[in-house]
matplotlib code that plots the C-alpha trace (Angstrom):
import matplotlib.pyplot as plt

x = [15.5, 12.6, 9.8, 7.2, 3.7, 1.1, -1.6, -5.3, -7.7, -10.7, -13.7, -16.4, -18.3, -22.1, -23.5, -21.8, -23.5, -20.9, -17.8, -17.9, -17.3, -14.3, -12.8, -12.8, -11.3, -8.4, -7.4, -7.5, -5.5, -2.8, -2.5, -1.2, 1.1, -0.2, -0.8, -3.9, -6.0, -9.3, -11.0, -13.7, -16.1, -16.6, -18.9, -15.9, -15.4, -17.1, -13.8, -11.8, -9.0, -6.8, -5.5, -3.1, -4.2, -4.2, -7.5, -8.4, -11.1, -12.9, -16.1, -19.5, -23.0, -26.2, -28.6, -31.0, -34.5, -35.4, -33.5, -31.0, -30.8, -29.4, -27.1, -25.7, -25.4, -23.7, -21.0, -20.5, -20.0, -17.9, -15.6, -15.0, -13.8, -11.5, -10.2, -10.0, -8.2, -5.6, -5.0, -5.2, -2.4, -0.3, -0.3, -0.9, -3.0, -3.0, -6.6, -9.8, -12.4, -15.8, -18.5, -21.6, -23.2, -22.2, -19.3, -17.7, -18.8, -16.7, -13.3, -14.5, -15.3, -11.7, -10.2, -12.4, -10.8, -7.1, -7.4, -7.2, -8.9, -11.9, -13.6, -17.4, -18.4, -22.1, -23.6, -27.5, -29.6, -30.6, -28.0, -27.3, -27.5, -23.9, -22.8, -25.4, -24.1, -20.3, -20.6, -20.1, -16.4, -15.4, -12.8, -15.0, -18.3, -18.1, -21.5, -23.2, -25.8, -26.0, -28.4, -28.7, -30.9, -30.3, -27.0, -26.0, -22.0, -20.4, -18.2, -15.2, -17.3, -16.6, -19.4, -18.3, -20.1, -18.0, -20.4, -20.0, -17.0, -17.3, -15.6, -13.4, -15.1, -18.4, -16.1, -14.8, -18.0, -19.1, -17.3, -19.5, -23.0, -26.5, -27.6, -30.7, -33.8, -34.7, -38.8, -39.2, -35.7, -35.1, -35.1, -32.6, -34.1, -32.0, -33.2, -31.8, -32.9, -30.4, -27.4, -29.9, -32.0, -35.9, -38.6, -40.6, -39.4, -39.5, -43.0, -43.8, -41.6, -42.3, -46.1, -45.8, -44.0, -46.9, -49.4, -47.9, -49.2, -47.6, -45.6, -43.8, -42.9, -41.1, -38.7, -37.6, -34.4, -34.6, -31.2, -32.7, -30.8, -33.2, -33.4, -32.6, -36.2, -37.9, -36.0, -37.8, -41.3, -40.1, -38.2, -41.8, -43.3, -41.4, -40.8, -44.9, -45.2, -42.7, -39.8, -36.1, -34.6, -31.2, -31.9, -29.5, -29.0, -26.1, -24.1, -20.1, -20.9, -23.2, -21.4, -21.2, -24.9, -25.8, -24.0, -25.9, -29.2, -31.6, -33.4, -33.0, -35.7, -34.2, -33.7, -32.4, -29.4, -26.7, -24.4, -26.6, -27.0, -24.0, -23.1, -25.8, -25.6, -22.0, -22.7, -25.6, -28.8, -32.3, -33.9, -37.5, -36.9, -38.7, -37.0, -36.5, -39.4, -37.9, -34.9, -34.8, -35.5, -36.2, -32.6, -33.5, -36.7, -34.9, -32.2, -34.5, -36.6, -33.1, -32.0, -36.2, -36.3, -33.2, -35.0, -33.0, -35.2, -38.6, -39.9, -42.5, -42.9, -43.2, -46.8, -47.4, -45.6, -47.9, -47.5, -50.4, -48.7, -44.9, -46.4, -47.9, -44.9, -42.5, -45.0, -45.1, -41.5, -41.6, -43.9, -42.1, -38.3, -37.2, -38.4, -35.5, -33.1, -33.6, -33.7, -30.2, -29.1, -30.1, -29.0, -25.4, -25.4, -26.4, -23.7, -19.5, -16.7, -14.9, -15.6, -13.4, -10.8, -12.3, -12.5, -9.2, -8.7, -10.7, -8.6, -5.0, -6.4, -7.9, -3.6, -2.3, -0.7, -2.1, -3.3, -6.8, -8.8, -12.4, -14.4, -16.7, -20.5, -21.8, -25.5, -24.9, -22.9, -21.6, -18.4, -18.5, -15.4, -14.4, -16.0, -12.5, -12.2, -9.8, -7.4, -7.6, -4.6, -4.0, -2.4, -2.5, -4.7, -3.4, -6.2, -5.3, -7.3, -7.5]
y = [22.5, 22.4, 23.7, 21.6, 22.1, 23.9, 21.4, 21.7, 20.0, 19.3, 18.7, 16.6, 13.3, 12.3, 11.0, 10.8, 14.1, 15.9, 13.7, 13.0, 16.9, 16.8, 14.0, 15.4, 18.4, 16.5, 14.9, 18.3, 19.9, 17.1, 17.3, 20.8, 19.8, 20.5, 18.5, 17.4, 15.3, 14.8, 15.6, 13.8, 11.5, 7.8, 7.8, 9.6, 6.1, 6.9, 8.7, 7.5, 5.0, 5.2, 8.9, 8.1, 10.9, 10.9, 11.2, 12.4, 11.8, 13.6, 13.2, 14.9, 14.5, 15.7, 17.3, 15.5, 15.9, 16.6, 18.3, 15.2, 14.1, 17.9, 17.9, 14.8, 16.2, 19.4, 17.4, 15.4, 19.0, 20.5, 17.2, 17.2, 21.0, 20.2, 17.0, 19.4, 22.2, 20.1, 18.4, 21.6, 23.1, 19.7, 20.0, 23.8, 23.6, 26.7, 26.5, 24.5, 23.4, 22.8, 20.9, 21.4, 18.5, 18.5, 16.3, 19.7, 21.8, 20.8, 21.0, 24.5, 25.8, 25.4, 26.7, 29.6, 29.5, 29.1, 31.8, 29.3, 30.6, 29.1, 28.1, 26.7, 24.6, 24.7, 21.4, 22.8, 25.2, 26.2, 27.1, 23.9, 24.4, 24.2, 25.9, 29.1, 29.2, 29.6, 31.3, 34.9, 33.3, 31.8, 34.1, 32.2, 31.0, 28.8, 27.5, 24.4, 26.4, 30.3, 31.0, 29.5, 30.9, 31.4, 33.6, 36.6, 36.9, 39.0, 41.6, 39.9, 36.9, 36.6, 34.4, 32.6, 30.7, 27.1, 24.6, 21.2, 18.8, 15.5, 12.6, 11.9, 8.6, 11.4, 14.0, 11.6, 10.7, 14.3, 13.3, 10.7, 11.7, 11.4, 8.2, 9.9, 7.8, 6.6, 7.3, 3.3, 2.2, 1.3, 3.4, 3.1, 4.5, 4.3, 4.4, 5.4, 6.3, 8.7, 7.5, 6.1, 4.4, 5.0, 2.2, 4.2, 3.7, 0.1, 0.1, 3.3, 2.7, -0.9, -0.4, 2.6, 1.0, -1.8, 0.5, 1.5, -0.4, -3.5, -2.4, 0.3, -1.8, -4.4, -1.0, -0.4, -1.7, -0.7, -0.4, 0.2, 0.2, -1.4, -1.6, -5.5, -5.9, -4.3, -6.3, -9.4, -7.6, -5.2, -7.9, -9.9, -6.6, -6.1, -10.2, -9.4, -6.7, -8.1, -5.7, -6.3, -5.1, -5.1, -4.8, -4.6, -3.3, -1.3, -0.7, -0.6, 0.8, 3.9, 6.6, 4.4, 3.3, 6.8, 7.4, 4.7, 5.8, 8.0, 9.3, 9.0, 8.9, 9.4, 12.0, 15.8, 15.6, 17.9, 15.5, 13.4, 16.9, 17.6, 14.1, 13.7, 17.1, 16.9, 13.9, 15.5, 13.2, 14.3, 13.1, 12.6, 14.2, 13.2, 15.3, 13.8, 15.1, 15.8, 17.5, 20.8, 23.3, 21.8, 21.8, 18.8, 20.4, 23.8, 21.7, 20.3, 23.1, 24.9, 22.2, 22.1, 25.7, 25.2, 22.4, 19.5, 17.9, 17.6, 17.6, 15.2, 16.3, 12.6, 13.6, 13.2, 10.5, 7.8, 5.1, 6.8, 10.2, 8.7, 6.5, 10.0, 11.1, 8.2, 7.2, 10.9, 11.2, 8.1, 9.3, 12.6, 11.6, 14.9, 16.5, 14.1, 14.7, 18.9, 18.1, 16.4, 19.1, 22.0, 19.1, 19.1, 23.1, 23.7, 21.2, 21.6, 19.8, 22.0, 22.6, 20.8, 23.7, 26.5, 25.7, 25.0, 28.1, 29.5, 27.7, 28.8, 32.0, 31.9, 31.2, 33.6, 31.4, 32.0, 35.1, 35.8, 34.5, 35.6, 37.4, 39.5, 40.3, 43.7, 42.4, 41.1, 39.8, 36.5, 36.1, 33.4, 31.8, 30.9, 27.3, 25.3, 21.5, 20.0, 17.3, 15.8, 13.6, 12.3, 9.3, 7.6, 6.7, 6.5, 7.2, 8.7, 9.5, 13.2]
z = [27.1, 25.1, 26.2, 26.8, 24.5, 25.9, 27.8, 27.0, 28.9, 27.9, 30.3, 29.3, 30.4, 30.2, 26.9, 23.5, 22.6, 24.9, 24.6, 21.0, 20.2, 22.8, 21.2, 17.7, 19.1, 20.7, 17.3, 16.0, 19.3, 18.7, 15.1, 15.6, 18.3, 21.5, 24.8, 25.6, 28.6, 29.4, 32.8, 33.4, 35.4, 35.7, 32.7, 30.6, 29.3, 25.8, 25.0, 22.1, 23.3, 20.4, 21.0, 23.9, 25.9, 29.6, 31.5, 35.2, 37.2, 39.6, 41.5, 39.5, 40.1, 38.7, 40.9, 42.8, 43.5, 46.9, 50.0, 50.7, 47.1, 46.5, 49.5, 48.3, 44.8, 46.1, 48.5, 45.8, 43.4, 46.1, 46.7, 42.8, 42.4, 45.6, 42.8, 40.3, 41.7, 43.0, 39.4, 37.6, 40.3, 39.6, 36.0, 35.2, 31.9, 29.6, 29.0, 29.5, 27.6, 28.6, 26.6, 28.9, 31.1, 34.7, 34.4, 33.2, 36.4, 39.2, 36.8, 35.5, 39.0, 40.1, 36.4, 37.4, 41.3, 39.6, 36.7, 33.9, 30.6, 29.8, 26.4, 26.2, 23.3, 23.2, 21.3, 21.1, 20.0, 23.8, 26.2, 28.4, 32.2, 32.7, 30.4, 31.4, 35.0, 33.5, 30.5, 32.2, 33.2, 29.8, 27.4, 24.7, 24.2, 21.3, 19.8, 17.4, 16.0, 14.9, 17.2, 20.7, 22.9, 26.4, 25.3, 27.8, 27.9, 30.1, 29.1, 28.2, 27.3, 23.4, 21.6, 18.2, 16.1, 15.1, 14.2, 16.6, 15.9, 14.3, 14.5, 11.7, 10.3, 9.7, 8.3, 5.7, 4.1, 3.2, 0.2, -0.7, -2.3, -1.6, -3.3, -4.9, -4.4, -8.2, -8.8, -8.3, -6.4, -3.1, -0.1, 2.8, 5.8, 9.3, 12.4, 15.4, 18.9, 20.7, 22.8, 25.5, 23.1, 22.3, 22.7, 20.5, 17.8, 18.0, 17.8, 15.7, 12.9, 11.6, 12.1, 10.7, 7.5, 7.2, 6.7, 3.4, 0.2, -0.4, -3.1, -1.1, 1.5, -1.0, -2.3, 1.8, 3.7, 7.0, 9.1, 12.6, 16.6, 19.0, 22.6, 23.4, 25.5, 22.1, 19.6, 18.6, 18.9, 16.0, 13.9, 14.1, 13.3, 10.2, 8.7, 9.4, 6.9, 4.5, 5.1, 5.0, 8.5, 9.5, 13.4, 16.2, 19.5, 18.5, 15.0, 14.8, 11.4, 11.7, 9.5, 6.9, 7.3, 7.7, 4.3, 2.4, 3.8, 2.2, 4.8, 9.1, 11.7, 14.9, 17.4, 17.2, 19.9, 18.9, 17.9, 15.4, 14.0, 13.1, 11.8, 9.4, 8.4, 8.1, 6.0, 4.2, 4.6, 5.6, 8.7, 10.4, 13.6, 16.5, 19.5, 22.9, 24.7, 28.4, 28.4, 30.8, 28.0, 24.9, 22.8, 21.1, 19.5, 18.6, 17.2, 14.8, 14.5, 12.8, 10.3, 9.3, 8.5, 6.2, 4.5, 5.3, 7.4, 9.0, 12.6, 14.2, 17.7, 20.0, 21.5, 17.6, 16.6, 15.3, 12.7, 10.9, 10.8, 10.3, 7.1, 5.8, 5.8, 4.7, 1.6, 0.8, 0.6, -1.6, -3.8, -4.4, -4.5, -5.6, -2.2, -0.8, -2.7, -2.3, 1.2, 1.1, -0.8, 2.6, 5.1, 3.6, 3.2, 6.5, 7.9, 8.2, 8.8, 9.9, 13.3, 15.5, 13.4, 14.0, 18.1, 18.1, 16.5, 19.4, 21.9, 20.3, 20.5, 23.9, 25.4, 22.8, 20.5, 16.9, 15.2, 15.2, 11.8, 13.4, 11.0, 13.2, 11.9, 12.5, 13.2, 16.6, 19.1, 17.3, 15.8, 12.9, 12.0, 8.3, 6.8, 6.2, 6.2, 8.3, 8.4, 12.0, 13.5, 17.1, 18.1, 21.5, 26.9, 30.5, 33.3, 36.6, 39.9, 40.9]

ax = plt.figure().add_subplot(projection="3d")
ax.plot(x, y, z, "-o")
ax.set_aspect("equal")
plt.show()
């Protein structure tokens, strides 16, 4: 009788920033012959259906505001821990990988109770609340950024800088050269508002481009994702300025549009930063200002300090400030070209491979390939371009 391959559970849910790295890791683990399952809440439907992995759902809730809301959240989380514990008892996973966000919390607490090895992955440059609470219980905390604020691991927790796993559609485009902007060439501008959209870009970007000299406006092609309630207003503004713009509430081909872009304008969530730098495209980041700890600002600062991006705080984003930046870049295209090289140098497509190594090491199924750094407690895995594989999802209630 053959012994089944180890089962690895991925605890992820909520926004795409938590789910997409989990999806990339799932593909890598499946490609290595392991079994994989997703344990999530009702918002875990962003996970790719084509992987065919079982999905187990448990109750979870963000911490509400006010006494009664907090009490309700605690009750929901407690029920979720009970559900997750029952699921873990049935499945007996070899390890569980948490990707942050409140949907991961019940499963990870249940894993602590059942002594299941935990690996945490942090997508941002500031440690998230869920990972902050659980990091001392983890065997390994893997980070996307070389330096992460808030890391205070326990004596048995090891830190590893793996990078942030990106989906294969972005990884394969790393080989696509940056379409260097010619002095009088067309500028392809990609504008995205993050997984939740952003009204501010629908107003600021078209009005900024309208301030450019008319010869420059003729050289710009815009691809922009807008909220449904803002799209016609943005379309009218572009038309009035004589700018060619392709607007939609959702693009199915974001990787290809990113590869074709000379410049990106948008938020700086962990997955957006990872995808842009994997492909190697420069950006003007306008961080989401209402994160709990300013993580998007820290993300943007890391890439900007490396020379791959520029940062404009949302409170400073006006048509005038954005127009000045874009006009200067169009006047000095070599600046864009250098920023693209810096972006690519900062990014990686081997993060899923690196994180899979951590998982295998945590369950004792692989020799360590970790290179220890002498200068601090972080460790870094070698940068290798990973081949992804995987096939196909059942849904289970816990």
